[in-house]
C-alpha positions, 0 to 999 in steps of 0.5 A: 500500499505504501508503494501504491501511494508513491506510484499514485503521486508519480502518476499526478502531474506535479509542478516541477521543482525546477520551476521554483528555482531562482529567476536567474535560471531558465524556466523550461517547465512552466506550471501545468494547468489545473483542471477546473474540476479539481479547483475551488472558486477563490474570491479575491480579498478586495472583492466585495463578496457575498460570502459572509466570511470574506465580509467579516475578514475584510471588515476586520482588516479595514476596521469598518466594524471596530465598536469598542475603543479602550484608552489608558491615559498617560503622559505620552498620550496625545489628547487632541489626536484622540479627540479628532479621532473620536470626532471623525470616527463613524463606527466606535460606539463604546469608549472607555477611558482609564487613568488621570486626565486634566480638566482642560483635556477632558473638556477637549474630549467632551467637545469631540464626544458632542460632535460624534453622534454615534457613541452610545456607551462612555465609560470613565474609570479612575479619572478624576473629573471635575464637577464642571466636566461632569456637567459638560458630560450631562450637557453633551448627553442632551445633544448626543441623543445616542448616548445611552450608558454612562459609567463613572467608576472611582472618578470623584474625590471624597471632597466632591462626592456629595456634589457629584451625587446631587448632579447625577440625581438631577441628570437621572431625573432630566434625562430618562434615556441615559443610564448612569452607573456609579 
């Protein structure tokens, strides 16, 4: 049986190893044509296909369906670049920020949130935001009606906690669409 396998391979029209030698050598054996009966149709990657797998691969490769974006704030992060990306991006619906951010930088981000009309979830974790920034976020939620969920985790100092709770309570009563998690 072992010898029969090799005999079968020998009988097949295989591509000659000489064809794959360097381009400096003469190519005397071009590759044989493969019959259509044995081939599977292969659609090019750039082609918009009806095959869902190709669509999914293409969307991932081109970031058409990037839905969630997680940003860890650090001194080397360019806030204005992030803000312009948020403002112009048409696919990200969930944003999550972690780290410390200055009040002016947060104001820059909030302006970008206001202009991006598809963000539905905004998560702020361990970012000390000022009362002014919190009010700006709530104002932005009236303009950006797609914002449905606001998560604020460990974002206040003990000094501001009561004022934050009052603002959150007022925002919950005024904007029934927005879910606020503290």
